[in-house]
C-alpha positions in Angstrom: -4.7 -11.8 11.4 -6.5 -13.6 8.7 -8.4 -13.3 5.5 -12.2 -12.9 5.2 -14.9 -13.7 2.6 -18.6 -13.5 2.6 -21.8 -13.5 0.6 -25.1 -11.8 1.3 -27.9 -12.8 -1.1 -31.1 -10.9 -1.5 -33.1 -14.1 -2.0 -31.2 -17.3 -2.5 -29.5 -19.3 0.3 -25.7 -19.4 0.4 -24.1 -22.8 -0.2 -21.4 -24.2 2.0 -19.4 -25.6 -0.8 -19.1 -22.2 -2.6 -18.1 -20.5 0.6 -15.4 -23.1 1.2 -14.0 -22.6 -2.3 -13.8 -18.9 -1.8 -12.2 -19.3 1.6 -9.7 -21.9 0.4 -8.4 -19.4 -2.2 -6.9 -17.3 0.6 -5.5 -20.1 2.8 -2.1 -18.4 2.7 -3.6 -15.5 4.7 -4.5 -17.8 7.5 -3.0 -21.3 7.5 -3.8 -22.1 11.1 -7.6 -22.6 11.0 -10.9 -21.7 9.3 -14.3 -20.7 10.4 -17.8 -20.4 8.9 -21.2 -18.8 9.7 -24.0 -19.9 7.4 -27.7 -19.0 7.9 -30.1 -18.7 5.1 -29.1 -16.1 2.6 -25.9 -15.0 4.4 -22.5 -16.7 4.7 -19.3 -15.5 6.4 -16.0 -17.3 6.4 -12.4 -16.6 7.5 -8.9 -18.1 7.5 -6.8 -17.4 10.6 -3.2 -16.7 11.3 -3.0 -17.0 15.0 -1.3 -14.0 16.7 -3.3 -13.2 19.9 -5.4 -15.5 22.0 -4.0 -18.5 20.3 -6.4 -21.0 22.0 -9.6 -19.1 22.3 -9.9 -16.6 19.4 -11.6 -18.9 16.9 -13.9 -17.0 14.5 -16.7 -16.3 13.6 -17.3 -14.7 17.0 -20.8 -13.8 18.3 -22.3 -11.5 20.8 -24.0 -12.6 24.1 -27.4 -13.4 22.5 -25.9 -14.7 19.2 -27.7 -12.1 17.1 -24.5 -10.5 15.7 -21.6 -12.4 14.1 -18.2 -11.1 13.0 -15.3 -12.2 10.8 -12.3 -10.1 11.2 -8.8 -9.5 9.6 -6.3 -7.4 11.4 -5.1 -6.2 14.8 -6.5 -3.6 17.1 -3.5 -2.7 19.3 -5.5 -0.9 22.0 -8.0 -3.7 22.5 -7.0 -4.4 26.1 -7.8 -0.9 27.1 -11.1 -1.1 25.2 -11.9 -4.4 26.7 -11.5 -3.0 30.2 -14.1 -0.3 29.3 -16.5 -2.9 28.0 -16.2 -5.0 31.1 -16.7 -2.0 33.3 -20.0 -1.3 31.4 -21.3 -4.9 32.1 -20.1 -6.9 29.1 -19.0 -10.5 29.7 -16.6 -11.5 27.0 -16.0 -15.2 26.3 -12.6 -14.8 24.5 -9.4 -12.8 25.0 -9.3 -11.6 21.4 -9.5 -8.2 19.9 -12.1 -9.5 17.5 -14.8 -9.8 20.2 -13.9 -6.4 21.5 -14.7 -4.9 18.0 -18.0 -6.8 17.9 -19.1 -5.6 21.4 -18.1 -2.0 20.6 -20.2 -2.2 17.4 -23.1 -3.6 19.4 -22.9 -0.5 21.6 -22.2 2.3 19.1 -22.7 1.0 15.5 -20.4 2.6 12.9 -19.2 5.1 15.6 -17.2 2.2 17.1 -14.6 2.7 14.4 -13.3 5.9 16.0 -12.1 3.9 19.0 -10.0 1.4 17.1 -6.3 1.9 16.8 -4.8 -0.5 14.4 -5.3 -2.2 11.0 -8.5 -4.1 10.1 -11.1 -5.2 7.6 -14.1 -6.9 9.1 -17.7 -7.9 8.4 -20.6 -8.1 10.9 -23.9 -9.7 10.2 -26.9 -8.5 12.3 -29.5 -11.3 12.4 -32.2 -9.0 13.8 -31.7 -6.0 11.4 -30.9 -8.3 8.5 -28.0 -6.1 7.6 -24.3 -6.6 6.8 -21.7 -4.1 7.9 -18.2 -4.1 6.5 -15.4 -1.7 7.3 -11.7 -1.0 6.5 -9.1 0.7 8.6 -8.2 4.4 8.3 -5.1 4.2 6.1 -5.9 1.0 4.2 -3.4 -1.5 5.7 -5.9 -4.4 5.2 -7.6 -4.9 1.8 -11.4 -5.3 1.3 -12.9 -6.0 -2.1 -16.6 -6.3 -2.9 -18.9 -7.0 -5.8 -22.5 -5.6 -5.7 -24.5 -7.5 -8.2 -27.3 -6.2 -10.3 -29.8 -8.4 -8.4 -28.7 -6.9 -5.1 -26.4 -9.7 -3.9 -23.1 -8.6 -2.2 -19.9 -10.7 -2.4 -16.8 -9.6 -0.6 -13.3 -10.8 0.4 -9.7 -10.0 1.2 -8.3 -10.9 -2.2 -9.3 -11.2 -5.9 -8.8 -14.9 -5.9 -11.7 -15.4 -3.4 -14.2 -13.2 -5.2 -13.4 -14.7 -8.6 -14.3 -18.2 -7.3 -17.9 -17.0 -7.2 -19.7 -17.7 -10.5 -21.6 -14.4 -10.4 -18.4 -12.3 -10.4 -17.6 -11.3 -14.0 -14.1 -11.0 -15.3 -15.0 -8.2 -17.7 -12.1 -5.8 -17.9 -12.4 -2.2 -16.7 -10.4 -0.3 -19.3 -10.6 3.0 -17.4 -8.8 1.1 -14.6 -6.1 -0.1 -17.1 -5.6 3.5 -18.2 -5.1 4.5 -14.6 -2.7 1.6 -14.1 -0.5 2.8 -17.0 0.0 6.0 -15.1 0.3 4.9 -11.5 1.7 1.3 -11.8 -1.4 0.2 -9.8 -5.2 0.7 -10.0 -6.4 3.5 -7.7 -9.4 2.8 -5.5 -12.3 2.4 -5.7 -11.7 0.9 -9.1 -10.2 -2.5 -9.8 -9.2 -4.0 -13.1 -12.5 -5.9 -13.1 -15.7 -3.9 -13.8 -17.7 -6.1 -11.4 -15.3 -5.7 -8.4 -14.6 -2.6 -6.3 -12.3 -1.7 -3.4 -13.8 -0.4 -0.2 -11.6 2.7 0.2 -9.6 3.2 3.3 -11.4 5.0 6.1 -14.8 3.8 4.8 -17.6 1.5 5.9 -20.3 -0.1 3.8 -23.7 -1.3 4.9 -25.8 -3.8 2.9 -29.5 -4.3 3.5 -32.3 -5.6 1.3 -29.9 -5.6 -1.7 -29.0 -1.9 -1.4 -25.7 -0.6 -0.2 -24.5 2.7 1.3 -20.8 3.7 1.9 -19.4 6.5 4.0 -16.0 7.9 4.9 -15.4 8.0 8.6 -11.8 9.4 8.7 -9.2 11.4 6.8 -6.2 13.5 8.1 -6.8 17.2 8.7 -3.9 19.5 7.8 -5.9 22.7 8.5 -5.5 22.7 12.3 -1.9 23.6 13.0 -0.3 23.6 16.4 2.3 26.1 17.7 5.3 24.1 18.8 9.0 24.6 19.0 11.4 22.3 17.0 12.7 20.8 20.3 9.2 20.0 21.5 8.3 18.6 18.1 11.3 16.3 18.3 10.3 15.1 21.8 6.6 14.6 21.0 7.4 12.8 17.7 9.7 10.5 19.5 7.1 9.8 22.2 4.2 9.1 19.9 6.3 6.8 17.6 7.6 5.0 20.7 4.1 4.4 21.9 2.9 3.2 18.5 5.9 0.9 18.3 5.4 -0.6 21.8 1.7 -1.3 21.0 2.7 -3.2 17.9 5.1 -5.4 19.8 2.2 -7.2 21.5 2.1 -10.8 20.2 2.0 -14.4 21.4 4.2 -15.5 18.6 7.8 -14.8 17.5 8.3 -11.1 16.4 11.0 -9.2 14.5 11.4 -6.3 12.1 12.3 -5.5 8.5 15.5 -3.3 8.5 16.4 -1.6 5.2 18.9 0.8 6.6 16.8 3.8 5.9 15.6 6.5 8.3 12.1 4.9 8.9 13.0 1.3 9.6 16.1 2.3 11.5 14.0 4.5 13.8 11.5 1.7 14.4 14.1 -0.9 15.1 16.0 1.4 17.5 12.8 2.1 19.5 12.0 -1.7 19.5 15.4 -2.4 21.0 14.8 0.1 23.8 11.4 -1.4 24.5 12.5 -5.1 24.4 14.1 -7.1 27.1 15.9 -9.3 24.5 17.7 -8.5 21.2 15.3 -7.6 18.4 15.4 -10.0 15.4 16.0 -7.9 12.2 15.8 -9.0 8.6 17.5 -7.3 5.6 17.7 -8.3 2.0 20.1 -7.3 -0.8 20.9 -8.1 -4.4 24.2 -9.2 -6.0 24.2 -5.8 -7.8 25.7 -3.6 -5.1 24.3 -0.3 -6.6 21.0 -1.4 -5.1 22.2 -2.5 -1.7 21.8 -0.7 1.6 22.9 -3.6 3.7 26.0 -1.9 5.1 23.7 0.7 6.7 21.3 -1.9 8.0 24.2 -3.8 9.5 25.5 -0.6 11.1 22.1 0.1 12.7 21.7 -3.5 14.1 25.2 -3.3 15.6 24.5 0.1 17.2 21.2 -0.9 18.9 22.3 -4.4 19.8 19.8 -6.2 17.5 20.1 -9.7 16.0 21.0 -9.1 12.3 19.9 -11.5 9.6 20.9 -10.7 6.0 19.8 -12.4 2.8 21.4 -11.9 -0.6 19.1 -13.1 -3.4 19.3 -13.4 -7.2 15.6 -13.3 -8.2 14.3 -16.0 -10.6 11.9 -14.2 -12.9 10.2 -17.5 -14.0 9.6 -18.3 -10.4 8.7 -15.0 -8.9 6.6 -13.2 -11.6 3.8 -15.8 -11.9 3.6 -15.9 -8.1 3.3 -12.1 -7.9 0.7 -11.9 -10.6 -1.4 -14.6 -9.0 -1.4 -12.9 -5.5 -1.9 -9.3 -6.6 -4.9 -10.3 -8.7 -4.9 -7.2 -10.9 -2.1 -5.4 -12.8 0.5 -4.2 -10.3 3.9 -2.8 -11.4 5.8 -1.6 -8.4 9.0 -3.6 -8.9 9.9 -3.3 -5.2 7.2 -6.0 -4.7 10.0 -8.4 -5.7 12.4 -7.7 -2.7 9.4 -7.3 -0.4 8.2 -10.8 -1.3 11.7 -12.3 -0.9 12.3 -10.6 2.5 8.9 -11.7 3.7 9.6 -15.3 2.6 12.9 -15.4 4.4 11.6 -13.6 7.5 8.7 -16.0 7.9 11.2 -18.8 8.4 12.1 -17.1 11.7 9.1 -15.1 13.0 5.3 -14.7 12.4 5.1 -10.9 12.9 7.5 -8.2 11.5 7.4 -4.5 12.1 8.4 -2.1 9.3 9.0 1.6 8.6 6.2 2.2 6.1 4.5 5.5 6.2 7.3 7.8 7.3 7.7 9.4 3.9 4.1 10.3 3.5 3.7 12.0 6.9 7.1 13.5 7.4 7.9 14.5 3.8 10.5 12.0 2.7 10.4 12.0 -1.1 12.5 14.3 -3.3 9.4 15.2 -5.3 8.1 17.1 -2.2 11.1 19.4 -2.3 10.8 19.6 -6.1 7.2 20.8 -5.7 8.4 23.6 -3.4 11.2 24.6 -5.7 8.8 24.6 -8.7 6.5 27.0 -6.8 9.4 29.4 -6.5 10.7 28.8 -10.0 7.3 29.7 -11.5 7.7 33.2 -10.0 10.5 33.9 -12.4 9.2 35.6 -15.5 8.6 33.1 -18.3 11.0 34.7 -20.8 13.8 34.6 -18.3 13.1 30.9 -17.4 13.2 29.9 -21.1 16.2 31.9 -22.2 18.5 31.9 -19.2 17.8 28.6 -17.6 15.9 26.1 -19.7 17.7 26.7 -23.0 21.3 26.4 -21.6 20.5 23.3 -19.5 18.8 21.7 -22.5 22.1 21.8 -24.3 23.9 19.8 -21.6 24.6 16.1 -22.5 23.1 13.4 -20.3 23.0 9.7 -20.3 19.7 7.9 -20.7 21.1 4.9 -18.8 22.7 6.5 -15.7 21.0 8.7 -13.2 22.7 12.1 -12.8 21.9 15.5 -11.4 21.7 17.0 -14.9 19.1 14.4 -15.9 17.1 15.1 -12.7 17.2 18.8 -13.5 16.0 18.3 -17.0 13.2 16.1 -15.7 12.3 18.8 -13.2 12.2 21.6 -15.8 9.9 19.5 -18.1 7.3 19.6 -15.4 8.0 22.7 -13.4 6.0 25.0 -15.6 2.8 22.8 -15.3 0.0 23.5 -12.8 0.5 21.7 -9.5 -1.6 18.6 -10.2 -0.3 18.1 -13.7 3.2 18.5 -12.5 2.8 16.0 -9.7 1.1 13.6 -12.1 4.0 13.7 -14.5 6.5 12.9 -11.7 4.3 10.0 -10.5 3.6 8.4 -13.9 5.2 5.5 -15.6 3.7 6.8 -18.9 3.0 10.5 -18.9 0.3 12.1 -21.1 2.7 12.8 -24.0 3.8 9.2 -24.1 0.3 7.9 -23.9 -0.8 10.1 -26.8 1.8 8.3 -29.0 1.5 4.8 -27.7 -2.2 4.0 -27.0 -4.4 2.7 -29.8 -7.5 4.3 -31.1 -9.4 1.1 -30.1 -8.3 1.5 -26.5 -9.2 5.2 -26.4 -12.7 4.4 -27.6 -13.1 2.1 -24.6 -12.2 4.7 -21.9 -14.1 7.7 -20.5 -13.3 11.3 -21.1 -11.7 12.0 -17.7 -8.0 12.3 -17.2 -5.9 10.0 -15.0 -4.7 13.1 -13.1 -8.2 13.5 -11.8 -7.2 10.9 -9.1 -4.7 13.5 -7.7 -6.8 16.6 -8.5 -9.5 15.5 -6.0 -7.0 15.5 -3.1 -5.0 18.6 -4.1 -8.4 20.4 -4.1 -9.4 18.9 -0.7 -6.3 20.3 0.9 -8.4 23.4 1.8 -5.8 26.0 1.1 -2.9 24.2 2.7 0.6 24.8 1.5 1.8 22.8 -1.5 3.8 20.4 0.8 0.8 19.5 2.9 -1.3 19.2 -0.2 1.2 16.7 -1.7 1.3 14.8 1.6 -2.5 14.5 1.8 -2.6 13.4 -1.8 0.0 10.7 -1.3 -1.7 9.5 2.0 -5.0 9.1 0.1 -3.6 7.7 -3.2 0.0 6.5 -3.5 0.2 5.0 0.0 -3.0 2.8 0.1 -3.1 2.1 -3.7 0.5 1.1 -4.1 2.7 0.8 -1.0 0.3 -0.8 1.4 -1.0 -3.2 -1.3 2.6 -4.2 -2.0 3.4 -5.1 1.6 0.1 -6.7 2.5 0.1 -9.0 -0.5 3.8 -9.9 -0.4 3.8 -10.6 3.4 0.5 -12.4 3.5 1.4 -14.6 0.5 4.1 -15.9 3.0 1.7 -16.0 6.0 3.6 -13.2 7.6 1.9 -10.3 9.5 3.5 -6.9 8.8 2.9 -4.1 11.3 3.7 -0.4 10.7 4.1 1.9 13.7 4.5 5.0 11.5 1.0 4.3 10.1 -0.7 4.7 13.4 -3.4 7.3 12.9 -2.3 9.2 15.9 1.2 9.5 14.3 -0.4 10.7 11.0 -2.7 13.2 12.7 0.1 14.6 14.8 2.4 15.0 11.7 -0.5 16.7 9.8 -0.8 19.2 12.7 2.8 20.3 12.4 3.8 23.4 10.4 5.3 22.6 7.0 8.6 24.3 7.9 9.2 21.7 10.7 8.7 18.7 8.3 11.0 20.2 5.6 13.6 22.8 6.3 15.5 24.4 3.4 14.2 21.8 1.0 15.7 18.9 3.1 13.4 16.0 3.0 12.1 14.5 6.3 14.0 17.1 8.3 12.2 16.5 11.6 12.2 12.7 11.5 15.9 12.7 10.7 16.5 14.7 13.9 14.5 12.1 15.8 16.4 9.3 14.2 19.8 10.9 14.7 19.3 10.6 18.5 18.8 6.8 18.1 21.2 5.6 15.3 24.4 6.8 13.8 24.2 10.0 11.8 25.9 8.5 8.7 22.9 6.2 8.3 20.5 9.2 8.4 22.1 11.9 6.4 22.6 10.4 3.0 20.7 10.3 -0.2 17.5 8.2 -0.2 17.9 5.0 -2.2 14.5 3.3 -1.8 13.7 -0.4 -2.0 14.6 -0.8 -5.7 15.6 -3.7 -7.9 17.9 -3.5 -10.9 15.2 -4.5 -13.5 16.8 -2.4 -16.1 19.9 -4.6 -16.0 17.8 -7.7 -15.9 15.9 -6.7 -19.0 19.3 -6.5 -20.9 20.6 -9.8 -19.5 18.9 -12.7 -17.9 15.3 -11.5 -18.6 16.0 -10.3 -22.1 14.5 -13.4 -23.8 11.6 -13.7 -21.4 10.6 -10.0 -22.0 10.6 -10.6 -25.8 8.7 -13.8 -25.5 5.9 -12.2 -23.4 5.6 -8.7 -24.8 6.2 -9.5 -28.5 4.0 -12.5 -28.6 1.0 -12.4 -31.0 -1.4 -12.3 -28.0 0.3 -9.3 -26.5 0.6 -7.4 -29.8 -3.1 -7.9 -30.5 -4.5 -6.6 -27.2 -5.6 -3.4 -28.7 -4.2 -1.3 -25.9 -0.6 -0.3 -26.8 0.5 0.1 -30.4 2.7 -2.9 -31.4 5.3 -0.5 -32.8 5.5 1.3 -29.5 6.1 -2.0 -27.6 8.7 -3.1 -30.1 10.5 0.3 -29.7 10.6 0.1 -25.9 12.0 -3.4 -26.0 14.5 -2.7 -28.8 15.8 0.6 -27.4 16.2 -0.8 -23.9 17.9 -4.0 -25.0 20.4 -2.2 -27.2 21.1 0.3 -24.4 20.2 3.4 -26.3 17.4 4.3 -23.9 16.3 3.3 -20.4 12.7 2.1 -20.5 12.8 -0.1 -17.4 9.7 1.3 -15.8 7.7 1.2 -19.0 8.7 -2.4 -19.8 8.0 -3.6 -16.3 4.6 -1.9 -16.4 3.7 -3.5 -19.8 5.1 -6.9 -18.7 3.0 -7.1 -15.6 -0.1 -6.0 -17.5 0.4 -8.7 -20.1 1.1 -11.4 -17.5 -2.1 -10.4 -15.8 -4.1 -10.7 -19.0 -2.7 -14.1 -19.6 -3.5 -15.4 -16.1 -6.8 -13.8 -15.3 -8.5 -12.9 -18.7 -7.2 -15.3 -21.4 
């Protein structure tokens, strides 16, 4: 595991000092050592966090005749099997690392080598003979890869924004279309970034640079069209087998290893399987807050006891002045998923004990774990009721019921459902996914900001993937959309940045592409039965951990930001969002910002999501633009 950077110039030579500055910006991703390749107009560099082949895996690594060189970030979990095949075909490898395996496979097959790799990765290979640079990113987007293709043909790339922004040719001009997307999704969807000059290489893609020109190509995406015929019992058995195999592969390490344990279905399943595959108690790490409404620790503790794991619990009271500047610095562009806060803290505490931690990421997006999936199915049935009956017999009476703006309730959830249920699929899903929906945006955005953005709608990000579902049911269409958007743009960015900021490697068995492909092949009615989320995976988990852990309402990895904004963070929020600089940005109308803050502070409305989104945007402007 490491971070990578590189420069390929069309004409000028690459300077060592510049490459070192870029590389030093990501030292947290690899504190153990660095490595450089410099030759003429190309420079590659990396920072390494040693996990496998501690003594002999130093990068950059070359092929036998030293004509190809690689810098690599990630882990290929089936590298030992691939290595045996290479050696049987006559290759003589000089390290025991997965990095050299990737290079030798590329030497044999070019871009087709990617289909053999099972794991998470972002890497760059320079071919001295062909004078071309090849960069690639893993299927689901576990490892980040950013690049800037300059107008003169130069290519600059790296694992994080801090590295690219060290290069004097990389402009900090803001991409306001990206900011518009951010206000909807709490993050900037790929391939855009908040900077016009920087783009994300999308998951499942490779890029080739030669003579100043680039081409990109997708090499993988899940296919929901090829369904298998399988009984529920066989589906439970096969799901267990494939997740067990994926978990076992991710337990390969030469350094201390443990797991995040939230007490939810996904992490509990992974920890239970780890315990069965390990000869010693698994080290687990759980985090909670003083506000018990947001704590799942009793469930995490119950799972650890049941499987015989070592349980480590941390109760934190976040310090906003400490944590927010750190998060803004590491994420590098506006990012407003507040669960980054507990993810950062649990990574920081976990790193004191282990170097690698497995987690349960990916279960929701493959096995239908979010309530919005069942809401999508219910909405499809609801829309079959004649419109006049919906309005008169359902929507009008429910609209009269009183609800609290501050406390979540079923009545509030139903009202939220009905506001979107009558919309087309993509618009409906977009509303449920957005921090600011289209109605709110129409009232809050300035004319100045609207003049800076294109004519497209932010829902186009989702429309592309709902359309690509090729006639699949609405559940599979939503799963594909989340796997291609919400998962890589939000969740995986959150975990990668929060963990690597603490030099901790996070591994996700449920994001193995074989797990994803198998789940995609399952009929919808196995993944969700009678609108019950994650029905199949819950049946797998209930064989491994206590049922009371599995069959309860999903809580998520949330933080009580709404309470913080009325108490310890109240003055901080006003100082940042109502400052002259913030009010003059020309994005959100000052009156709208003041209304959000005043209504939330007084307790008349709950604007926690909106305030957090605006707060992280303003802090990003202050750090990276001002």
